[in-house]
C-alpha positions in Angstrom: 0.2 -0.4 0.4 1.1 3.8 -1.0 1.9 5.9 1.5 -0.4 9.2 0.8 2.0 11.0 3.5 4.7 10.0 0.8 3.0 10.6 -2.0 2.4 14.3 -1.5 5.5 15.0 -0.3 6.2 14.6 -3.2 3.8 15.8 -5.1 5.0 19.3 -3.4 8.6 18.6 -4.2 7.8 18.3 -7.4 5.3 21.0 -7.8 7.7 23.7 -5.9 10.7 21.8 -8.4 8.1 23.4 -11.6 7.4 26.3 -10.0 10.6 27.2 -8.8 12.1 26.2 -12.7 9.0 28.7 -14.8 9.8 31.2 -12.4 13.5 31.0 -13.0 12.3 30.7 -16.7 10.0 33.1 -15.9 13.0 35.6 -15.4 14.7 35.3 -17.5 12.4 36.5 -20.5 12.1 39.4 -18.2 15.9 39.7 -18.5 16.3 39.7 -22.0 13.1 41.5 -22.6 14.9 43.7 -20.6 18.0 44.2 -22.9 16.7 44.0 -25.2 14.1 47.1 -25.1 17.6 48.7 -23.5 19.0 47.9 -26.9 16.8 49.5 -28.8 16.5 52.5 -26.6 20.9 53.2 -26.9 19.8 53.3 -31.1 17.2 55.9 -31.1 19.4 57.9 -27.9 22.5 57.8 -30.3 20.4 59.2 -33.3 20.6 62.9 -32.0 24.1 63.3 -31.2 24.9 61.6 -34.7 22.0 63.8 -35.9 24.8 66.8 -34.8 27.2 65.1 -36.2 26.1 65.5 -39.4 24.5 69.1 -39.6 27.5 70.3 -38.0 29.5 69.0 -40.8 27.3 70.0 -43.7 27.9 73.7 -41.9 31.5 73.1 -42.1 31.5 72.5 -45.5 29.5 76.2 -46.0 32.2 78.1 -44.1 34.3 76.4 -46.0 32.9 78.3 -49.2 32.3 81.2 -47.0 36.0 81.9 -45.8 37.0 82.3 -50.0 33.5 83.5 -51.0 32.3 86.3 -47.8 32.9 89.2 -47.3 35.6 90.0 -45.3 33.3 92.4 -42.6 32.3 89.0 -42.5 35.1 86.5 -42.2 35.3 87.3 -38.8 31.9 85.3 -38.4 33.6 82.4 -40.0 36.3 81.6 -38.1 32.9 81.9 -35.2 31.7 79.1 -36.5 34.0 77.1 -37.6 35.3 77.2 -34.3 31.9 76.3 -32.8 31.4 73.9 -35.2 34.4 71.9 -34.5 33.6 71.8 -31.0 30.3 71.1 -31.1 31.2 67.8 -33.7 33.4 67.1 -31.6 30.7 67.3 -28.4 28.2 65.3 -30.1 31.6 62.3 -30.9 31.3 62.3 -27.7 27.8 61.7 -27.0 28.0 59.3 -29.8 31.3 56.9 -27.7 28.7 56.6 -24.8 26.0 55.4 -26.0 28.6 52.6 -29.1 30.0 51.2 -25.8 26.1 50.5 -24.5 25.1 48.9 -27.4 26.1 45.0 -28.4 26.0 45.1 -32.0 29.1 44.9 -33.1 27.8 45.4 -36.8 26.0 48.7 -35.7 28.6 49.8 -33.7 31.4 49.3 -36.6 29.2 50.7 -39.4 28.7 54.3 -37.2 32.1 54.4 -37.0 32.6 54.1 -40.5 30.3 56.4 -41.3 31.1 59.1 -38.7 34.8 59.3 -37.6 36.2 60.1 -40.5 33.4 62.3 -41.2 34.6 64.0 -37.7 38.1 63.6 -39.2 37.8 65.9 -42.3 35.1 68.3 -40.4 37.6 69.1 -37.8 40.8 69.7 -40.3 38.3 71.7 -42.6 37.8 73.5 -39.6 42.0 74.4 -39.2 42.4 74.7 -42.3 39.0 77.7 -42.4 40.5 78.7 -38.7 44.4 79.3 -40.5 42.6 81.1 -43.3 40.1 83.7 -41.5 43.8 84.8 -39.7 45.6 85.1 -42.4 43.3 87.4 -44.1 42.4 89.2 -40.8 46.5 89.4 -40.3 
């Protein structure tokens, strides 16, 4: 004859193990969903500084034209402009780097770096050249 107490304890133990296992699985699923959501948020958060860098770069290219075509009365404005734009673009890059360090998608990170690093290097170079031209014209 089967002892009811032993059977009952067996069912309780089995039920507890199953409940614990289900709970652990649920926590793992919640953790995965949380991580996926965070990754999406990091990609949204990085877009603002990326856009700032792109706008600054486009504006730097305009300043590059203005230094040769613009009025001598406004040449110092071009010099001030490139200094501010260079700082804004570099500040944008710092914010991009902070967010890139949180993103786990290596391909996304590589693609973004491949797009932004050359743009920033060229933009900073143009800023330095334009600033030197402005100084030469003012001297």
